[in-house]
LUMSE-903126 format. One record per residue (C-alpha): x, y, z; residue in one letter. Coordinates in pm, 1 decimal. Layout:
BEGIN
<x->X | y->Y | z->Z | residuo->a>
...
***
This chain:
BEGIN
<x->-2342.5 | y->-1182.7 | z->3914.3 | residuo->m>
<x->-2307.6 | y->-881.9 | z->3683.9 | residuo->t>
<x->-2126.0 | y->-947.7 | z->3359.1 | residuo->k>
<x->-1849.2 | y->-688.7 | z->3312.6 | residuo->n>
<x->-1744.0 | y->-779.3 | z->2960.5 | residuo->y>
<x->-1888.9 | y->-825.9 | z->2612.4 | residuo->r>
<x->-1802.1 | y->-1010.4 | z->2292.7 | residuo->f>
<x->-1756.2 | y->-849.6 | z->1954.5 | residuo->q>
<x->-1760.3 | y->-1054.0 | z->1636.9 | residuo->k>
<x->-1457.7 | y->-1023.0 | z->1409.1 | residuo->i>
<x->-1577.9 | y->-938.8 | z->1059.6 | residuo->v>
<x->-1486.6 | y->-1198.7 | z->797.9 | residuo->s>
<x->-1282.8 | y->-959.1 | z->582.6 | residuo->s>
<x->-1027.2 | y->-920.2 | z->863.2 | residuo->r>
<x->-941.9 | y->-1290.3 | z->854.2 | residuo->i>
<x->-738.7 | y->-1235.9 | z->537.7 | residuo->a>
<x->-538.8 | y->-968.6 | z->723.3 | residuo->t>
<x->-443.9 | y->-1221.3 | z->992.8 | residuo->f>
<x->-334.0 | y->-1475.1 | z->733.5 | residuo->d>
<x->-130.9 | y->-1223.8 | z->530.3 | residuo->i>
<x->53.9 | y->-1125.0 | z->848.1 | residuo->f>
<x->140.0 | y->-1490.8 | z->920.2 | residuo->d>
<x->263.2 | y->-1556.5 | z->566.2 | residuo->v>
<x->440.0 | y->-1218.1 | z->551.2 | residuo->g>
<x->655.0 | y->-1315.2 | z->849.8 | residuo->l>
<x->820.5 | y->-1575.3 | z->626.9 | residuo->q>
<x->935.1 | y->-1314.9 | z->371.2 | residuo->k>
<x->1292.9 | y->-1182.5 | z->378.0 | residuo->h>
<x->1191.2 | y->-819.4 | z->405.6 | residuo->h>
<x->1423.6 | y->-532.8 | z->495.7 | residuo->i>
<x->1265.3 | y->-237.1 | z->675.4 | residuo->n>
<x->1357.6 | y->115.9 | z->572.4 | residuo->a>
<x->1223.3 | y->393.5 | z->798.4 | residuo->m>
<x->1239.2 | y->720.5 | z->606.0 | residuo->l>
<x->1140.6 | y->1086.8 | z->616.2 | residuo->e>
<x->1039.9 | y->1293.0 | z->310.9 | residuo->f>
<x->1003.3 | y->1670.9 | z->300.2 | residuo->d>
<x->668.7 | y->1714.5 | z->119.9 | residuo->v>
<x->626.4 | y->2086.2 | z->194.7 | residuo->t>
<x->654.6 | y->2199.1 | z->-167.2 | residuo->e>
<x->444.1 | y->1912.3 | z->-297.5 | residuo->s>
<x->161.3 | y->1982.5 | z->-53.4 | residuo->r>
<x->168.0 | y->2350.3 | z->-149.4 | residuo->a>
<x->130.1 | y->2254.9 | z->-517.1 | residuo->k>
<x->-163.4 | y->2028.3 | z->-433.9 | residuo->l>
<x->-334.9 | y->2307.4 | z->-239.2 | residuo->r>
<x->-291.1 | y->2541.0 | z->-536.3 | residuo->d>
<x->-447.4 | y->2280.4 | z->-764.5 | residuo->l>
<x->-748.5 | y->2241.4 | z->-534.6 | residuo->r>
<x->-803.8 | y->2617.4 | z->-540.1 | residuo->k>
<x->-831.7 | y->2586.6 | z->-918.4 | residuo->k>
<x->-1093.1 | y->2312.8 | z->-886.5 | residuo->g>
<x->-865.5 | y->2010.6 | z->-939.7 | residuo->n>
<x->-947.3 | y->1784.1 | z->-648.0 | residuo->n>
<x->-646.2 | y->1551.2 | z->-627.0 | residuo->i>
<x->-597.1 | y->1376.2 | z->-293.8 | residuo->s>
<x->-254.4 | y->1344.0 | z->-135.9 | residuo->f>
<x->-293.7 | y->964.7 | z->-118.1 | residuo->n>
<x->-378.2 | y->939.9 | z->-488.7 | residuo->a>
<x->-80.5 | y->1156.8 | z->-581.9 | residuo->w>
<x->144.1 | y->946.9 | z->-358.4 | residuo->l>
<x->27.7 | y->628.3 | z->-529.8 | residuo->i>
<x->88.0 | y->788.0 | z->-868.9 | residuo->k>
<x->441.4 | y->885.8 | z->-765.4 | residuo->v>
<x->515.5 | y->534.3 | z->-639.8 | residuo->i>
<x->384.7 | y->388.6 | z->-966.2 | residuo->g>
<x->593.4 | y->625.0 | z->-1180.1 | residuo->s>
<x->914.8 | y->559.4 | z->-988.2 | residuo->v>
<x->848.3 | y->184.1 | z->-979.9 | residuo->m>
<x->818.7 | y->188.1 | z->-1359.0 | residuo->q>
<x->1176.8 | y->314.3 | z->-1371.0 | residuo->q>
<x->1285.9 | y->41.0 | z->-1127.9 | residuo->h>
<x->1048.3 | y->-250.6 | z->-1211.4 | residuo->p>
<x->1287.3 | y->-509.2 | z->-1069.1 | residuo->e>
<x->1199.9 | y->-385.1 | z->-718.5 | residuo->a>
<x->841.4 | y->-505.6 | z->-772.6 | residuo->a>
<x->933.8 | y->-838.5 | z->-931.2 | residuo->a>
<x->822.2 | y->-1178.5 | z->-809.4 | residuo->y>
<x->1055.2 | y->-1476.3 | z->-771.0 | residuo->i>
<x->1008.6 | y->-1739.8 | z->-1040.2 | residuo->w>
<x->1131.0 | y->-2085.0 | z->-930.8 | residuo->n>
<x->1413.7 | y->-1924.1 | z->-726.6 | residuo->k>
<x->1624.1 | y->-1904.7 | z->-1041.5 | residuo->k>
<x->1484.9 | y->-1597.1 | z->-1211.6 | residuo->k>
<x->1255.6 | y->-1300.3 | z->-1155.9 | residuo->l>
<x->933.1 | y->-1223.9 | z->-1339.0 | residuo->i>
<x->902.4 | y->-848.8 | z->-1401.2 | residuo->i>
<x->564.9 | y->-712.4 | z->-1508.3 | residuo->f>
<x->534.3 | y->-419.6 | z->-1748.5 | residuo->d>
<x->269.2 | y->-239.3 | z->-1542.9 | residuo->d>
<x->254.7 | y->-142.6 | z->-1177.2 | residuo->i>
<x->-59.7 | y->-263.8 | z->-998.9 | residuo->n>
<x->-83.8 | y->-120.5 | z->-648.6 | residuo->i>
<x->-289.8 | y->-270.4 | z->-367.8 | residuo->s>
<x->-406.8 | y->-16.0 | z->-111.3 | residuo->m>
<x->-640.3 | y->-27.0 | z->184.8 | residuo->i>
<x->-989.5 | y->125.0 | z->177.6 | residuo->i>
<x->-1181.3 | y->150.2 | z->503.9 | residuo->e>
<x->-1533.0 | y->17.3 | z->456.2 | residuo->k>
<x->-1838.0 | y->8.2 | z->679.2 | residuo->k>
<x->-1940.1 | y->-343.4 | z->785.6 | residuo->a>
<x->-2230.7 | y->-331.4 | z->1027.1 | residuo->g>
<x->-2129.6 | y->-105.7 | z->1315.3 | residuo->d>
<x->-1757.4 | y->-142.5 | z->1248.1 | residuo->a>
<x->-1514.4 | y->-9.0 | z->991.2 | residuo->k>
<x->-1291.9 | y->-271.2 | z->834.8 | residuo->v>
<x->-992.2 | y->-246.6 | z->599.0 | residuo->p>
<x->-1041.9 | y->-390.3 | z->251.1 | residuo->m>
<x->-778.0 | y->-403.2 | z->-24.3 | residuo->p>
<x->-834.3 | y->-225.7 | z->-354.0 | residuo->l>
<x->-602.7 | y->-298.0 | z->-647.0 | residuo->v>
<x->-544.3 | y->1.9 | z->-871.9 | residuo->i>
<x->-422.2 | y->-138.6 | z->-1200.3 | residuo->e>
<x->-172.9 | y->22.6 | z->-1438.7 | residuo->k>
<x->-95.3 | y->307.3 | z->-1200.6 | residuo->v>
<x->196.9 | y->404.2 | z->-1422.0 | residuo->n>
<x->-48.5 | y->483.9 | z->-1704.3 | residuo->k>
<x->-305.3 | y->677.8 | z->-1499.0 | residuo->k>
<x->-305.1 | y->1037.1 | z->-1378.4 | residuo->s>
<x->-333.1 | y->1136.7 | z->-1012.5 | residuo->a>
<x->-682.6 | y->1270.9 | z->-1089.4 | residuo->a>
<x->-792.6 | y->935.5 | z->-1234.5 | residuo->e>
<x->-657.2 | y->753.8 | z->-930.1 | residuo->i>
<x->-841.5 | y->996.8 | z->-699.9 | residuo->t>
<x->-1170.4 | y->917.8 | z->-877.1 | residuo->s>
<x->-1105.5 | y->543.3 | z->-861.6 | residuo->e>
<x->-1043.9 | y->556.7 | z->-486.4 | residuo->i>
<x->-1356.0 | y->765.9 | z->-423.4 | residuo->e>
<x->-1569.3 | y->529.8 | z->-633.6 | residuo->n>
<x->-1435.0 | y->229.6 | z->-440.5 | residuo->a>
<x->-1524.9 | y->393.5 | z->-110.3 | residuo->k>
<x->-1887.8 | y->418.1 | z->-222.6 | residuo->s>
<x->-1914.8 | y->48.1 | z->-318.6 | residuo->l>
<x->-2117.8 | y->-191.2 | z->-105.9 | residuo->e>
<x->-1891.6 | y->-426.8 | z->89.5 | residuo->l>
<x->-1924.2 | y->-784.6 | z->-31.2 | residuo->n>
<x->-1802.5 | y->-1010.5 | z->252.3 | residuo->p>
<x->-1737.6 | y->-1289.2 | z->2.9 | residuo->g>
<x->-1473.8 | y->-1093.1 | z->-187.5 | residuo->d>
<x->-1109.1 | y->-1069.5 | z->-85.3 | residuo->i>
<x->-1032.4 | y->-762.7 | z->-296.0 | residuo->v>
<x->-1265.5 | y->-474.2 | z->-387.8 | residuo->l>
<x->-1372.2 | y->-443.9 | z->-753.0 | residuo->e>
<x->-1243.3 | y->-795.4 | z->-827.9 | residuo->k>
<x->-1509.9 | y->-1063.1 | z->-850.3 | residuo->q>
<x->-1401.1 | y->-1364.7 | z->-651.3 | residuo->s>
<x->-1426.4 | y->-1717.3 | z->-786.9 | residuo->s>
<x->-1632.5 | y->-1981.2 | z->-608.1 | residuo->a>
<x->-1305.3 | y->-2118.2 | z->-472.4 | residuo->y>
<x->-1207.2 | y->-1781.3 | z->-328.4 | residuo->q>
<x->-1552.9 | y->-1727.4 | z->-175.9 | residuo->r>
<x->-1497.7 | y->-2044.5 | z->27.5 | residuo->l>
<x->-1184.8 | y->-1886.2 | z->173.0 | residuo->y>
<x->-1344.5 | y->-1745.8 | z->490.2 | residuo->y>
<x->-1502.0 | y->-2081.5 | z->573.4 | residuo->h>
<x->-1173.4 | y->-2273.7 | z->556.9 | residuo->m>
<x->-967.6 | y->-2368.9 | z->863.7 | residuo->p>
<x->-662.8 | y->-2151.4 | z->928.1 | residuo->g>
<x->-398.2 | y->-2383.0 | z->785.1 | residuo->f>
<x->-587.9 | y->-2407.2 | z->453.7 | residuo->l>
<x->-632.7 | y->-2029.9 | z->432.5 | residuo->r>
<x->-260.3 | y->-1975.7 | z->482.6 | residuo->r>
<x->-192.1 | y->-2248.2 | z->226.2 | residuo->l>
<x->-400.8 | y->-2044.6 | z->-19.0 | residuo->f>
<x->-158.4 | y->-1750.6 | z->13.6 | residuo->w>
<x->149.7 | y->-1973.8 | z->-6.5 | residuo->i>
<x->22.2 | y->-2134.2 | z->-327.9 | residuo->i>
<x->-75.4 | y->-1794.8 | z->-467.8 | residuo->l>
<x->274.1 | y->-1656.4 | z->-408.2 | residuo->l>
<x->424.2 | y->-1956.8 | z->-586.1 | residuo->k>
<x->215.7 | y->-1857.0 | z->-890.5 | residuo->s>
<x->343.7 | y->-1503.1 | z->-964.3 | residuo->p>
<x->106.0 | y->-1442.0 | z->-1255.7 | residuo->k>
<x->-195.3 | y->-1528.7 | z->-1041.2 | residuo->a>
<x->-58.4 | y->-1323.4 | z->-748.9 | residuo->a>
<x->-6.2 | y->-1022.4 | z->-974.5 | residuo->y>
<x->-359.7 | y->-1054.0 | z->-1114.2 | residuo->k>
<x->-514.0 | y->-1090.2 | z->-768.3 | residuo->t>
<x->-319.2 | y->-842.8 | z->-554.7 | residuo->m>
<x->-78.8 | y->-652.9 | z->-780.7 | residuo->g>
<x->295.3 | y->-624.6 | z->-726.4 | residuo->n>
<x->310.7 | y->-328.5 | z->-484.2 | residuo->v>
<x->113.3 | y->-250.5 | z->-168.1 | residuo->s>
<x->48.0 | y->75.7 | z->13.8 | residuo->v>
<x->-90.0 | y->102.5 | z->368.5 | residuo->t>
<x->-184.4 | y->455.7 | z->472.6 | residuo->s>
<x->-262.7 | y->414.5 | z->841.5 | residuo->i>
<x->-95.9 | y->746.5 | z->921.2 | residuo->g>
<x->-347.7 | y->933.2 | z->706.8 | residuo->m>
<x->-631.3 | y->828.7 | z->939.0 | residuo->i>
<x->-485.4 | y->986.1 | z->1253.2 | residuo->g>
<x->-174.3 | y->1161.0 | z->1379.5 | residuo->r>
<x->115.6 | y->921.1 | z->1441.2 | residuo->i>
<x->435.2 | y->1077.2 | z->1571.1 | residuo->n>
<x->663.9 | y->805.6 | z->1442.9 | residuo->g>
<x->664.9 | y->501.1 | z->1215.6 | residuo->w>
<x->480.1 | y->170.6 | z->1210.6 | residuo->f>
<x->628.9 | y->-158.2 | z->1091.3 | residuo->i>
<x->370.8 | y->-335.4 | z->879.1 | residuo->h>
<x->377.7 | y->-679.7 | z->716.1 | residuo->k>
<x->310.2 | y->-771.9 | z->356.7 | residuo->s>
<x->336.4 | y->-1057.5 | z->109.4 | residuo->v>
<x->421.1 | y->-821.4 | z->-178.7 | residuo->h>
<x->774.0 | y->-780.6 | z->-318.3 | residuo->p>
<x->769.7 | y->-419.2 | z->-200.3 | residuo->i>
<x->527.3 | y->-232.5 | z->23.0 | residuo->s>
<x->490.1 | y->115.0 | z->168.8 | residuo->f>
<x->362.2 | y->199.3 | z->516.1 | residuo->g>
<x->257.8 | y->564.7 | z->496.9 | residuo->v>
<x->267.1 | y->748.4 | z->828.1 | residuo->g>
<x->153.3 | y->1095.0 | z->926.0 | residuo->s>
<x->272.0 | y->1429.5 | z->792.8 | residuo->i>
<x->425.4 | y->1624.3 | z->1081.1 | residuo->l>
<x->578.1 | y->1968.3 | z->1108.1 | residuo->k>
<x->943.0 | y->1934.3 | z->1205.8 | residuo->k>
<x->1248.0 | y->2163.1 | z->1220.2 | residuo->p>
<x->1482.9 | y->2100.0 | z->927.0 | residuo->v>
<x->1819.3 | y->2257.8 | z->846.3 | residuo->v>
<x->1812.3 | y->2418.1 | z->499.7 | residuo->i>
<x->2107.7 | y->2629.4 | z->383.4 | residuo->n>
<x->2235.6 | y->2642.0 | z->744.3 | residuo->n>
<x->1900.6 | y->2780.3 | z->864.0 | residuo->e>
<x->1635.7 | y->2602.0 | z->1070.2 | residuo->i>
<x->1302.8 | y->2588.2 | z->887.0 | residuo->k>
<x->971.3 | y->2431.9 | z->984.8 | residuo->i>
<x->880.8 | y->2180.2 | z->714.4 | residuo->r>
<x->607.9 | y->1923.3 | z->651.8 | residuo->e>
<x->768.6 | y->1580.2 | z->688.1 | residuo->i>
<x->612.0 | y->1253.7 | z->574.5 | residuo->l>
<x->712.2 | y->944.4 | z->772.9 | residuo->n>
<x->719.9 | y->625.2 | z->569.1 | residuo->m>
<x->827.6 | y->265.1 | z->620.1 | residuo->t>
<x->924.7 | y->65.3 | z->312.1 | residuo->i>
<x->952.0 | y->-314.6 | z->313.6 | residuo->l>
<x->1179.7 | y->-456.7 | z->45.5 | residuo->v>
<x->1212.1 | y->-826.5 | z->-34.0 | residuo->d>
<x->1587.5 | y->-888.3 | z->-23.6 | residuo->h>
<x->1539.0 | y->-1204.4 | z->-230.5 | residuo->d>
<x->1420.5 | y->-981.3 | z->-515.3 | residuo->v>
<x->1653.8 | y->-680.3 | z->-504.5 | residuo->i>
<x->1992.2 | y->-594.4 | z->-350.7 | residuo->d>
<x->2092.7 | y->-281.6 | z->-161.9 | residuo->g>
<x->2252.6 | y->-73.3 | z->-439.8 | residuo->a>
<x->1954.3 | y->-86.4 | z->-681.7 | residuo->p>
<x->1725.4 | y->-13.9 | z->-388.3 | residuo->m>
<x->1921.4 | y->296.8 | z->-293.1 | residuo->v>
<x->1887.8 | y->423.6 | z->-651.1 | residuo->r>
<x->1512.9 | y->362.0 | z->-632.4 | residuo->f>
<x->1487.6 | y->550.2 | z->-302.4 | residuo->l>
<x->1687.7 | y->839.6 | z->-444.7 | residuo->d>
<x->1441.0 | y->876.8 | z->-732.5 | residuo->d>
<x->1143.6 | y->837.3 | z->-497.4 | residuo->l>
<x->1279.5 | y->1115.6 | z->-275.9 | residuo->t>
<x->1322.3 | y->1344.7 | z->-574.8 | residuo->n>
<x->963.6 | y->1286.6 | z->-692.5 | residuo->y>
<x->807.3 | y->1328.6 | z->-348.1 | residuo->l>
<x->1000.2 | y->1638.3 | z->-249.8 | residuo->e>
<x->970.1 | y->1829.6 | z->-580.3 | residuo->t>
<x->603.7 | y->1757.7 | z->-648.9 | residuo->g>
<x->639.4 | y->1561.1 | z->-970.3 | residuo->k>
<x->325.0 | y->1410.9 | z->-1124.5 | residuo->e>
<x->113.6 | y->1700.0 | z->-988.0 | residuo->i>
***
């Protein structure tokens, strides 16, 4: 009898993704599905590239998020004993880098530290350097050497792996050191997505970056074709209430749509 199927091994680094999704379901996240007009910002980036300044859109976006988060650090705070928040001075952003593992490409997190103190050009270089690194299947995060305990992670049964994340989140200082306090997932930059995707995260705040699409927009009572960025933002309601979040989103919109930090 002819076999009409085949098996494909799941690479070890994806196991952490499964566990984060399970633990993330327990967070009290609010989903915000937003659109940003990045026409002017993209034009400024193109002008910079013509002058030899190779700044990627993703790196600039991360820089913008870091700068705005510095003005609203409470949005990226961790809960400390359910009685107070711990707010870190710097914004460390975890993003996903696609790495080659055998014949497959797998997502691996990279933590860019002190984003608020780096330029978009420096972040671009850091991302490009991370993409060229050899994938170490024993590490959970790129450019962060795992301890012997962490290297055992992929060999643990599922309930122990999920316990690892639960314990980590109950230790905000360790969580911040390991995975930062903000996450960015840029799935929409890989291919064209005409819509939004709802991701999961264990961070206090995370950004799901969709595609940039040309859409008709009314400006001064005239219909214009603009470049619109779709984005989903997950906010931990245990950390921040609606009014402060709206003020954060207002500043984020201003930065994204006027091309600040370029």
